N, C-alpha and C positions, 0 to 999 in steps of 0.2 A: 445728561451723562456727558463726558467731554471725549472727545472725537479727534482721531489722530489721522491729516489728509494724507498722509502715506499706504493708509489701510482702506481709505475710503474707496480708492479705485479698486479694488479686488472684488470679484464674484465669481462664485463657483470655480473658483481655483485658477482664474485666467485676471488677467490685469486690462482695467477698464483705461485704453486712453482718451482722453476727453479732446476736442478739437480746441479748445481754449485753456491757458493755462489756469487763469483765474476763476472758470467753473467750477472746479469742486467746492473752492474758498467760497464763493457765492451761493453754492448749494446748503454747507455747512452752517450758515445765518439764516438762512430764509426757511431752510426745512430740516431741522436740526434731527428728524428721527429718519432721513435716508440711509444713514449708514449703520442705525441698529436693525433696520429693516433688512440689509444686505448682511446683516452678523446673525441675525435670528434665523436665515434660509443654510440648513447643513450643505457643505460642501462635501465632494466625493473624492477620494483617490484610490486608484485600484494598481496594486502588484501584484506580480507573478514570481513566483519561487517554485523550486524542485522540491520535493520531500526530502526526509533526512539529513539537512545542512546541518553542520557541526556547529555547535552552540558559539554565538559570537558574530553570525553571517549578519553581513547589512541587508537588509530588505528595501528600504527605500527613506530618504531624505525627505521629512515632511515640511521642513520650513523652507527647502529649495524648490519643492515641487510646488508650495502654496503661495511662491516669492512673496515671502514675509521679509522686513527688515528686522535681524535681530539685534542692530545695533541700537535701538530703540531705549530710552530710559522713562518708565521702569522697563526692564526685559521681558521681553513675549518669552511666555512658561508653555509648555504642552504637559497637559495631564492624562495619565489612563487610567480611568476608574477602574480599579479590579472587580468588577462584576459579573462579567460572562466569562463561560469556561473557555474562550478562544483566548484571552488574555494571558494564560497559562503558558503559552507557547512563545510568548514575544515579550521584548524589553525596551523600554522608551527614555530617550536622552531628553528629559526635560525642556534643556538650554538649546539644543538643535534641532530637536524634533525628529531624530534620526530613529528607526526601526532596526532592533537586532532581533536573530531569533536568541530562544532561552537555552536554558538546560535540558529543555522536556524537547527530546525531538519531535519534529513532526511527522508521523506517519499517517498517511492517506488513507490506508486501509483501515486503520483504527481511527481515524476524526471523522472520516465519510465512508462508514460502511455501506451505504444502498449508492453512493454516486456510481455513475456508468459515463462512457463515452456519448450516452444519447442525449442525458440531461445537461444543468448547466456545472457538472462538475462538484469540486469540493473549494467551499469557499470559507475564510477565515474572516469573522466580521468585528469590527472595533469602534468602539466611539471614542474619541481622541478630543480635550476643550484645550484651545488655545486661550491663557489667560496674561495677564490680569482683566478685570472686568472692562475696560475700557477697549479692550482689543478680542474682546471674547466673540470666538467663532465657535462652533461645532462642525467636526470634521468624521465624514463615514468613510472608516477605511475597510477596504475588501482586499484580503488576500488569496488569488489563487493561487492553491499548491495543486503543482503540476506533479503525474505521476513518472517513477523512474522502475528500472526493471530490478525490482530489490524482493519479488519473490516469486519461488522458483514453482512450478506447477504442482499438485499435488492430489492423488488418486484417492476415493474414501476408504478405502480398505487397499492393507496390503497385499491380500490375494484375489484377483479377480477368475473366477471358474464360468469360462462359455462351453456348453454342451453341442456337440455336433453328431448328429447320426452318423453310424460308418457307411450308409448308403447314400452320402449328401452328393450330388450333381456337380461336378467343377465348376465354379464362377459363384456358386451359391453364397450369400453373404448374411453374417452374422452380427448383428450391432453389439457391441461392448457398452453396455449401459452404463457401468461405475467409470465413466470418464473423467479424467483429470477436471481441475478449476485451477484457476489463478486470478487471486484478487487483484493484479494488475490490468492496465487498462489498454484497450486497443493494440497494436503489434507487441506490446510487451507480455500480453494473455498467450494462451497454447496457441500454437499455428500448424503443430502437427504430430504425427505419431508415427513410430516405428517399433519394428521388433529386433530383439538383439540376434534370436535364431528365429529363420523359418521353415526349417526342417526341411524344406524344397517342396512343400505341400501347402503353404500359407501364405499370405502376404496380408498387408492392411490398407486401406483406403479410409479416407476421411472426406465426411457430408458435412456440409453447413446450413444448418434450418434457417427460418423466418428471423427467429432472433439474435442469429448470429454465432450461436452453438456449434461447435464441432464435436462431431461422435465418430469413434474410430466404427469400422466395418469389418470381421474379419471374413476374408474369402479363400476358399478354398479352391486351391491351383493343383491339386492334384487326387487320385483316388485313397481313398480310405479302406483301412481294416484293422476292425476293432480285435481281430486274433493275432495281429501280428504286433500293433500297440495301440493299446487303451487309452493312452494321456500322452501328451506334450507338455512340458512345462519349460516356459521362457521368460522373459523380462519385457513389459512392453512399456517404451520410453514414451513420455511427453514430452514436446520442446517448444520454448517458447520464442518468440522473434527478438528477443535482446541480442546486444553485443557486447560481451558473448554470451549466448543462448545458456538459459539455467533447464534443467532435466529436471523430473520426475519419472520415479519408477516403482513400478508394481511388478508382482508375480502374476503372469497369466497362466492358468492350468486350463487348459484345453483337453474336455473329457469327451471321447469318442463313446458315444451310447452305442448298445448292442441293436442288433436287428436278427430276425431269426433267419441266418443265412447261411447256417451248417444242422447238419443232424446225426443223431448219436450212431458211434462206432464201439463195437467191442474191442475190446482189448483181445481176446483170444475166441476165435471162433469155432475152436473144436476142443471142448473138455472131458478128459477120461475121469472116474472116479471109480473106485473099487470099496464096496460095501459089504462086510462079512456078517453073517448070519446072527453073531451074537453081540449087534450094535444096538445099542437102546435107543430109545424115541426120543427124539428133539436133539442126535446128534448132527452137529453141522458137518456136512457133506462136502459143499461147493458155494462159491461165490462169485456169481459172474459181475464183471465189470465192464460197462459201457461209459463213454465219455461224449460231451457236446462242448465245443470251444465257445458256445455263445455264453451268456448270461441273465441271471435271474430267470423269470418266468420261460424265456427261450432257452434255457440250459434244462430245465425239469424233463428227467427222465423214469418212467414207469417199467416193470418188467410185467412181464405175461406170459403163459404158456401160448402155443401155437393150437388154434381147432384141433391139428393132427394129433397131440399127446392124448391119448385115453384119460377117461375120467378115472380109472383106478390107478393108473401112475399118477395122476394129479392129487389123489388123495392118498397115496403112499408118499410120495415127495411133495413137501411144502415151498413153493416159491414166494418169496417177500417180494412186493411189489416195489415197494421203496428201493430197499438194499439189495436187491438182487442175491440175498442168501438161501441156498436150496437146503432144507432141514429133512431129515426122518421123522414123518408124520404118524408112520404106525408100525407094526412090528414084522418082522420079518418071519416067516411060518413056511411050512412044507406047500404052501401053495402061492408062495410069491415066486414069480421067475427069477430066470436067473442073469436077463437083460433087458435094461431099459434104454429106450431112446426117446430123451427129451428134449424137445425143439422149444427153445425160448426168444420171445421178441423183445427189444428196446425201443421205447416209443418215446417219439419227442412231438412237441407241437408242430402239426403240418408239415411231417415228416412220414417218409416211406420207413418203415420199421428195420430196424438192424438185426440180422438171425444169428444166432449161436445153438449150437448143439452138443448137448451134454450126454455123456454115454454112461451108464453106471451098470459095473459089474459085480453081482452080487455071489458072495463065497458063503456056504453056509458051513456051520462050524457046531460039533458038539459040544463045548464046554466053554465056560466064561475066556475070556480072551486074558492076555498080560495086561499089567497095569504100568503106568508111568508116573512118576512122581517127580515133577520139578523141583528143587531143594532151595531154599534161601531167598527166593524170589518167586512173585506172586506169576502164577501161570498165566499165558498167553501173551507175556509182551518182556522182552529184554531190550536193555539200552547198551550203549557203548560210544566211546568217542571215537573219531574217526582218523587218528593220526596212528594208531598203534600198529605194529608189526604184523609179519606174517608168524601163524600159529601162537598168535596171542589169546588166552582166552578171553571170552566175552567178557566174563566178571571171573577174577579168581575164585575157585572153589566152588564153581556155579556147574553142578552136575545134575544129570537124570539119573535117578533110581528104579531100577527096573525089578518088578516083584512079580507074582505068581507065575514064575516059571516053574519046570521040573526041578527034582530035587539036586540034580546037579548042576542047574544052570547051563548045561550044556544043549547047544544048539539054538540057543534063542537068537534072533538076531535084530540087529537093530538099525535101522536106516534114516535117511535126513532127504525128504525131497524139498523140491524148489529150487529157484535161481539164486546167486549169488556164490560169494566169495567164502563158505563156510564148509566145515563138513565136521561128522559127530565119529570121536575117536573112541575106545574102550580107556576107561582111566585105572591105571596100570597098579594101583593101592589096593583097590577093591574091587569085587566082583559083583557084576551086572551094575554097574556105573558107568555113565559115557559123559565124556568133555565134549563142550560145543566150541570150535574156536576157528579163527578165520585164517584163510590161506593167502590173504593179500591185503595191503591195505586200503581199508575204506576212505571214500571220498565223499562228503557231504553235497558237494557240487555237483557231481555225479548222480546220486541219487540219496535217496533220505529215507528210505524205509525198505525192509524186506518183509517178506511173508514166507515163512518157513513151515514145514509138517514133517513131525517126528513120527516114525513107523516103527511098530515093534511086532516080530512077528516069531510064533514058535514052530517047532517041528511038525505041529499037528496042522498049520495052515491059521491057527489063531491069531488074530491082528485086531492092532488100535492106533488111534492115530491122536496126536496132540498139536495142535496149533501154534509156533510162533511168531511172533511179530518183533522185528528190530528195529529201533529206532536209531539215526545215525546221528549225532551231535554233532553241531558244527565249531570249529575252531577259529581263530584267527591267523590262518596259514595261506593269506593269499594277499600281496600287496596290490596295492591299486595300478594299472596297468593304463597309460597312457595311450589313446587311439591312434598316435603318429608321436614318435621321439624326437622329430623335428619339426617345428612349427615356425615356416618361413610366409612373413606377412610383409605385404608392399604397401605403403601409405604415401601419399603424395605431400610432399611438405606445405607450408603455410595450414595446414589442416585446423579447423575448428578444435579448442581446446575442449577435452572428455570426448574424445571421438573414440567410436567402436575400433580395435584393431581385429581381435579373433577371439572365439571361444575357445578354451582349453576344454577335453572330454577326457575323463580319464574312469574306467570302472573297476569294481572288487568284487569277485565271486561270492565273497563271502556275504550271510546273512546279517538282517540286524544292523546296528551299529557297528557292527565290526565290516561292513562294506557299504558306510557312509563315507565319501571323499571330500576332504578339505585341500582347496588350493594356494597355496604360496608361493611369493616371490623368492628365488634364489639370493644371497648376499650380495651377488656381483651385479642384481639390477639396478639402476639407476631411477631413483627417487620420482622422476615424471612419469613412471610408468606406475598402474593400480592394477590391481587385481582381485576382482570380487569373489571372498573366501567360499561360497555356497555354488554358484553357477559357472564359476569358472572365466568370466568375462573380463576382457583384459583391453583396457583402455588407457590413454595418453592424456595426462594434465594438462599440457599446453603445446603451442605451436612449435613443432618442427621445422629446422632450418637444414636442407642438403647441402650448403656451404659450410656452414657448421660442423654437421656429424652426418656422415652417410649411411653407419649402419651400426648396429646396436645391436648385442649377443651377449643373452644371459641366461641363465636357468631359473626351471620351474618346481615347485615339489605337488605331487599328489600324496597327502597322508591319510590313511584311516582313521577310526577312532575305537578299535581294537585293543587288547590288551596282549602280548607289547604290541607299540603302533608300529604300522608296517609303511613304508613309503616308495615310492618311484620318482626319476626325475626326467623332466625334458628340457629339450634346449629350443629358446624360442630367438629368432634371427628377424629383425625389423630391418626394411630395407627402406630409406627413404627417396624415393622416385622426385626427380629434379621436373620444378613447373619454371617455366618461363617469366621469372619474375627480378631479373637480373637486366638492365638496358647494356646494350655493347657501351664502353670507353674507348676513347681514344689515348693512346700512351702521351700524346702532346696536345697541348689545348689547341695549337697552331703548327701547321707542317710549313716552312721554307724550303724551296729547292731553286738551287742557281744553276741555269742550264747555260752552256754556249752557243752563241746564233748558230744557225742553221744547222741546228740537231736534228739526227736523221728522223723520219718519221717512226713510230712504234718503238723508239727505243727509251728504255728503262729511266724515267725523270728521278724517282725516289719509291718508298716502299710506305704506306699508311698502315701502323702498325696499330690494331686495334685488340682490344680483350673483351672476353664475356665469362663472367664466375658461371654461368650456368652449364649443364653438362649436356654432352651428347647433342642431337640435332639443336637442341633448344640454344646451346651455345656457338652454332654456326651463324655468322655474321656475313652479309652480304653489304659490299660499298657502293655508293649511287653518286654521281654528282647532280646536284637537284638545282643548281645555279650558279652558270659560268658559262663559261666558251663551250661548243660544242666538238670542239676539234680534240677534245682529251676523253680517253677512256682509261678506265679499271682494273688491272687483271683479277678477275674474280678468284683465281687461286692464291695467289699471293699479295692482292692485295697493293700491286705495283703500278704506279700513275704512268701513263704513256700519251704519247701525242700523235694523231691521227698522221698530221704533214708536218713535214719541217718548219722549226721555229725561225721568224725574222725579226730581229730587233726593231728596225727600220720601222716595220710595220705596228707592232706591238709590244712593249719593252716587259709588261708586269700583267699577269693575267690573277684573277682572283676566284679562287673555285670554293664552292659550299659544297662540302661532303656530308652526308648520310649514312649512319651504321644502321642497320635494323638487323631483324632475328628471323632465323628460318627453319622450318621444321617440317616433317612429314610423319606420317602414319605407315608402319609394315602391316602388307596384308599378304598373307598365304596364299597361293595357287590355289590350295585346295580348298579353301574356302565355296562353300554351297552355297545357291542364289537363295535370295531371300534375308542370308544374315544380316545383322545390323553392325554395320563398320563402324561409324562414328556419327557425333550428333553437332549440329550447329547449333549454337544457342545465342539468342540475342535479345535485348530488353529494349521496348519503347516506352518512356516516361509520361506520355501522355495519357490520355485516360478514353474510353469509348470506343468508337470504331478507328479515332488516329493511334489506338494503341495497337489494333487488329495486326498481326503482322504474318506476312507470307512468306515462303521459301522457294527458291528457283535456280537451277542452274541453267544460264546464261552464256556460257563457255566452255568448250572442254578442249583439252589438248592431251594426246599418248594415248596409247592401249586403242581397244576397238571400241568405237562410240556406241554409249549408252549401256557400256557395264556397268553404270552406277545411278542410281535415282534418289531423290530426295522427297521426302514427305512433306507438301507445301504446307501444311499444320504445325507438326513438331520440329521439322528440320532434319530429323532424322534419315542419315543417308544407308542407303541398302544396297548389297550385290542384286543385282538384278539378272546377271546371266554368266556362265561358266568363265574364268579368267584363263586364257591359252596363252596372252603374251605376258611376257615379263616387261619389267620396267616403270618409269615415272606415270601416273595419270593424277594428271593435273586438273580442279574441278573450280571455276570461279562461282562463288556461290551469292547469289544477291537475296537479300530481304528486304522488305517494301512492306510498307503500312497502308493502310484504307483513310486518311487523312484527305481531307476537302481544304482547300479545291483541288491542291496537288498533291498527289502522295510523294514521301520523302523516303529513301533507299539509301544502304550500305551495300558494301561488297566486300568478300573475304574469299582469299584462295585456300583452297584443301587441296593438299598435294598426298598423294597416295602410292607409296612405292610397291609394286608387286612382286614379291620374290621370296624363296624360302628364307632367308637370311639376310642380314647386313654386312657385308664382306668389305668393301670397299665404299668409306665414307666419304672420301673426298671425291668420288665419282658420283654419288648421290649429289651432293654439295654442289658440283659444276651443272648438273642437272637442273637443280630446284634454281640457279643461277639463272640458266638460259629460260627456264620456262615463266619466271618472273619477268624478264625481260620482254618475252614474246606476246602475254598477257598482259593487256592494259590494266591494271586494276584503278579504280576509280578512290577507291580509301585505303590508305597504308594498314597490311596485315600485322600483327602482332602477335597472336596467337592462332593456332589453326581451332577451328571451331568454335572461336569467342569473337564478337567484332568490337573494334572500338569506333569511337570518332575523332581522328584526327588527321584535321585537313594539313595538305601538303603546303610549301610556302606561294606553289602556283594559286592555291585556292586564296591563300589571306588576301592577295595581292591580284585578281584576276584583270584587274584595268589598270596595271602600273603605268603604261605607256599614256594612257587615258588622262590619268590622277598626274602625270608631270606635266603635261600640255597644259591641262587646266589650272595648275600650278602658277606656270611662266604667265599666261595669260591674265591670272589676277594678279600678278608681281605688277607687269606691263600697265594694266589699267590703274593700280595703285599709283605707280610714280608720275601717268598723264595726269592724276588728279590733284594730286601735289602739286605737279608744276602749274599746272592752271591756277589752283588756290593761290599758290603763291604769286603768279604773276598778275592774278584780279588785286591782288592784295596790296602787289606795287603801285599800279595804277590808281588806287585810290588813294595810296600816300601821297602820291606826286599830286595829283588833284586836290588834296587837302590844304598842301603846303600851297599850291598856289593860290590857293582860294585865301590864306592868310595873309599873303603879301598883297592882294591887291584890298583888304581892307586897312592893311595899316597906310597905303597911298590916300584911300579915300579921308581919312583922318587928317590928316595935312591941310593946314590954311592955305587956300590956294587963291589967287585974283584973277580970276577970268569973267568974260561978258555971262549976259544970264544963257544965250543961247548953247554956249560952250558949259554951262554949268549943269543945263537941264539934260543935254546929251550926255555927259559925262554920270549923270547920275541914273540915265537909261542904260549905259552899259552897264554899272556898277549893278541894278537891278535885274539883269539878265542872267547874271552871274550866276 
């Protein structure tokens, strides 16, 4: 084979540098197989890319990475055999060796469905040949595909059901087994869960198992009662750790299962029944109603006579143990008594029976009773709508015809028994006919059915009863009603996208689809707000900026699904709360003030103008002199620069001061706050690991108010009120947070200002208090946010040994000058000595005529030079 010397130096992707230039040429002729051996060994290149890159994105340049000379003749070519499935994701430039992404998008989850953060990850493997034959190399290319947050968490089902017994103890935990999954890796996977609405009785906790999987647990925070509410429906949100985070949603239906904590109760404990002697066997006399709010087997009720009811009464009056219906089981005769008292028990599982008394009065008659015939509709049930007015018949021409009366029909009385807005009146056009009509409008939402009894009695005392049941049909006569007409929501600016704002709640008293509510945004709502149609959850799709817009006001609508549709309107007002996200800015970059000599002490030299776009206490700015003469002070109110003493130009004509502007903030605490209440939380983050990241909070200095009024939790940083507040004013707490690192713990401090008062009426007064407190409490690090630590060293921390550094610099400069001087001196001495030696050599070479002794002495002198 012919071999190229420039390629013979390459091995495993690196250039071999021989110690002698001719070594490779020598090897070419003495061992012609050495380069072929190198070519026969496959080289490996590793590249890293992120998934989802667009077509044509450069992955790597193989020619450059292999250090190949692409100007050789014949030209070096790169070949990618299309044999591997992974080859479809890349394209190769055959002349430069550059690898690009192809039109097939690289999706890590599709390419490597079984990869995880615990194994080798997702790798695309390629074999690339370097041609022609004299340059042949086999290059193994590995492309590591890194994960990006391109998948949102997904629940295995759209609705998750969790059953919770109503007698569950507070703090009991129930696992939500159908947890969400996210094919993304690591921090891009599911990180937390939360509920859209916890109803004040639930919360979520998240536990991680040994395999790193997160399982949400539903925790009961208050007592439950199925009889008050048998289920709670909300949305459970799974959130990953991306920036911005992606969310997955499922409906969480919490079903409160029944326990036997209620006993049966009768609707009426006293029932009177009149029984006429001609009543036929099997006649319905009465029906007892008992109810149990429990469910299922716990609500099963059975009826039975008490042991005190005589046997003959039981035989005459049959009691259905399931329905509670009492029927006449025998014949009325001369031996039948005139009065019966029946004691009925309603039995429930594990309960003391409820008791009701049925009194039966028997009236004996000599002949058959009158007959009531309902016309046009089936006996026993009448139906009507609930929007009809007063004195409107249940149905047109629906009447009761009375027969078996005396010849003239005189003295026959038709009565209506039972409760409800109904009455029975004679029909004017015909004899012995009566019309059933309403006395006031019916309302399905108040009552759905009525049970009435039509009683007919003739002059001889003969009577008969007919039972009538009226069902009230529902109509779409109610519009949805919002729980509140004005929803006021406050949200801090710089919120994450898709943040939850509030949940609208509207109810419709109508039944079925007529009572189902759909929520929509009004036409005046900005497009950044999103409203879930079924749940009423209001979110904002983007991050809000208070400096851009402070208040959003728009309408929302609640519409039912009845015909015709009815709707109601509510107003939503969203107030964007300010965060201290803007730094103070000086009006001018530099301030120059000219003052006359002997300027009086504490005279105003000039005003340092500074602005801050934040609002309220976040926009309060404190000015301080961080570097310069200590004879100057700054008025905290106006920002005026003053001199403590008169200025003398002969002592110093110019002063340079470094002025720093910083934000100040506080928190309002009401004097009526109860001890034990959480006031605020100091939050710190340590990027170390292990014990070096375990932090503890402590209050190291207090100023103002009663000592010991506030306490801090060493583990959470939660500041709570320890005792009642009797003093108004500013309480300043210097909080220290330190880790447990070795050999020496590190720490930071933050100043927490708490203003105890009913209101904030004088902000300038509070600002002066804040300025004074900060001056008195020596802070170790600059505070930027109350309750949040940052590491921002002051200028004195950046140069703590400035005088020592200056002294060392001057010393080094002096030593350098001495070394340069000595070097120059030595060089001059040697130069002068060398010139002198040269002159003497010239003298020796001249022809001199001297005697022998002189010549020997001269040579000796020359040799000693």
